[in-house]
Each structure stands twice: as C-alpha cells, then as structure tokens.
C-alpha positions in Angstrom: 29.4 4.1 -28.3 26.3 3.3 -27.9 24.1 6.1 -26.8 20.3 6.6 -24.5 18.1 9.8 -23.9 15.9 10.4 -21.4 12.7 11.9 -21.9 12.8 14.3 -18.4 9.9 16.4 -17.3 10.5 19.6 -19.0 10.1 17.6 -22.4 13.9 18.4 -23.3 15.7 15.0 -23.8 19.4 15.0 -22.1 21.8 12.6 -22.6 22.7 10.1 -20.5 26.2 8.7 -19.0 27.1 5.0 -20.0 26.7 4.5 -15.4 23.3 6.2 -15.9 22.4 3.7 -18.6 23.2 0.4 -16.5 19.8 0.2 -15.3 18.3 -0.1 -18.7 16.8 -2.9 -20.4 16.3 -4.3 -23.5 13.3 -5.9 -24.9 13.5 -7.6 -28.4 9.6 -7.6 -30.4 9.2 -8.1 -34.1 7.0 -6.7 -35.7 3.6 -9.3 -36.4 1.0 -8.6 -39.1 -2.0 -8.2 -37.0 0.2 -4.9 -35.2 -0.3 -3.2 -38.3 -2.7 -1.1 -39.6 -4.0 -0.5 -43.4 -1.4 1.2 -44.3 1.4 -0.9 -43.7 2.5 0.6 -40.2 2.6 -0.3 -36.6 -0.8 0.3 -35.1 0.2 3.7 -33.0 -1.6 1.6 -29.5 0.9 -1.6 -29.5 3.1 0.5 -28.4 1.8 1.0 -25.0 2.0 -3.3 -24.8 5.0 -3.0 -26.0 6.5 -0.8 -23.2 4.3 -3.0 -21.3 6.3 -6.4 -21.7 9.6 -4.1 -21.7 8.1 -3.0 -17.5 8.0 -7.1 -17.3 11.3 -7.5 -18.7 13.0 -4.7 -17.1 11.2 -6.4 -13.4 12.6 -9.9 -14.2 15.8 -8.5 -14.9 16.1 -7.2 -11.5 14.4 -11.2 -10.2 10.9 -10.2 -9.8 7.3 -10.5 -12.0 4.6 -7.8 -12.1 2.5 -11.0 -10.8 4.8 -11.1 -7.3 4.6 -7.2 -6.7 0.4 -7.8 -6.9 0.3 -10.9 -4.4 2.8 -8.6 -2.2 -0.5 -6.3 -2.2 1.1 -3.5 -4.4 -0.3 -2.7 -8.3 0.6 -0.2 -10.5 -1.9 1.4 -12.5 -0.9 3.6 -15.8 -2.0 7.3 -15.0 -0.3 9.2 -17.6 1.8 7.9 -21.0 4.0 10.1 -23.2 4.5 9.2 -26.8 6.3 10.6 -29.5 6.3 9.1 -33.0 9.9 9.8 -34.8 10.0 7.3 -37.9 8.3 4.4 -39.0 7.8 0.7 -38.0 6.0 -1.8 -40.3 5.2 -5.1 -40.3 8.2 -7.7 -39.3 10.2 -5.0 -38.5 12.7 -6.4 -35.4 12.6 -4.0 -32.2 14.5 -3.0 -29.4 12.2 -1.2 -26.5 14.4 0.1 -23.9 12.9 0.8 -20.6 14.7 2.6 -17.5 13.6 3.6 -14.5 13.8 7.9 -14.2 11.8 8.6 -11.5 10.4 6.8 -8.7 8.8 9.0 -5.6 7.1 7.8 -2.2 4.2 5.8 -4.1 5.1 6.5 -7.9 7.3 5.4 -10.4 7.9 6.7 -14.1 9.4 4.4 -16.6 11.2 5.7 -20.0 11.3 3.8 -23.3 13.5 4.1 -26.4 12.0 2.0 -29.4 14.9 1.3 -31.7 13.8 0.0 -35.2 16.5 -2.7 -36.0 15.6 -3.2 -39.4 16.0 0.9 -40.4 18.8 1.6 -37.6 16.3 4.3 -36.5 15.4 5.2 -33.2 11.8 5.7 -34.2 9.6 6.7 -31.0 10.4 7.2 -26.8 8.1 8.2 -24.3 7.3 7.2 -20.6 4.3 6.0 -17.9 4.0 6.9 -14.8 2.4 4.1 -12.4 0.6 5.1 -8.4 1.2 2.1 -6.3 -2.0 1.0 -5.1 -3.3 -1.9 -2.8 -6.4 -4.0 -3.2 -8.7 -1.4 -2.4 -7.3 0.8 -4.8 -6.4 3.4 -2.3 -2.5 5.2 -2.8 -0.1 3.7 -1.0 3.5 4.6 -1.0 6.2 1.2 -1.8 6.4 -1.1 0.9 10.2 -1.2 1.6 10.1 -5.4 0.4 8.6 -3.6 -3.2 11.2 -0.7 -3.4 14.3 -3.0 -2.3 12.9 -5.2 -5.4 12.6 -1.8 -7.9 15.9 -1.0 -6.4 18.0 -3.8 -7.1 20.9 -4.1 -9.8 19.8 -6.3 -12.9 20.8 -9.7 -12.4 23.0 -11.6 -14.7 21.8 -14.9 -15.7 24.0 -17.6 -17.4 26.9 -17.2 -15.5 
C-alpha cells in the first residue's frame, strides 16, 4: 500500500488516506553531478529548485502553467520554506518529488512535498512552501475566481 505523509502547521506528521492523496503529483528527477557538493551529496539548496519543478508539474497536471497564471495577473512568491532532511541523496540517484496543496486561503497557498529516493527506497526529505498571491504592483490580493478554479481542478489524465 502506498503511503503519504502531510506536514501540517503543528510540525506533527499525520497519515493521509488514499482519498486525500488523490491530489498528489509526482515529478521524477535524476540528480546531476553539478547538484552535489564536495562530499558527493545533493547540495541542500537544490531541493528548493526540485520543489519548484514539482509545483510546475502540479499546475500542468491541472491544465494550466505558472506562466498562464502570471499572464492572468497573479504571481506566487515564496514567503516561507520549511525542509527536513532525513536521508542521503547522491549523484545519479533517481528521486520522486511528491507535491500537493495542503491549504488554500483567500490570498495564500501551501504546497507540501515529500522526496522519495528511488535508488535507496527511502523518503529522504519532507517540506512545505507558503506562497502569497500578488498582483503586478506586488500587492497581496485574493485569488481571482478563475485562478482559484484552476487550482481546484482535479488531476487531468492525459493520453486517454
């Protein structure tokens, strides 16, 4: 049985049911040599790039892109990051970054992440990012109904 863990605001982990997990998108990443440090481990800051890549996949799985959201006048800067490193990631490892939205507010959204190292079979990293919706004047704004509808879409199945 596949498992997923959500990192709620209290910093305590809770098990998520298969029904709740349906919004999870998985993005596969192969660790490049340049993403490692002198000790041969993935450099800690690269996880933020991998989280970003997974967020883009989350949007595309719902039929829109970050660029379309920006063209509609909404940007989503990161305002908070939390990451816990629980295991090793090395050059050439195959990772699966799982991403899902754990909370949406009037003008903010929280994405949660879990990094599975397929090479070792371990969940090596967990984290979250909070984003605030801003307009072109860099003022916080509520999500417009159109954007909120995009974010609330179920996952789309492609190739069927």
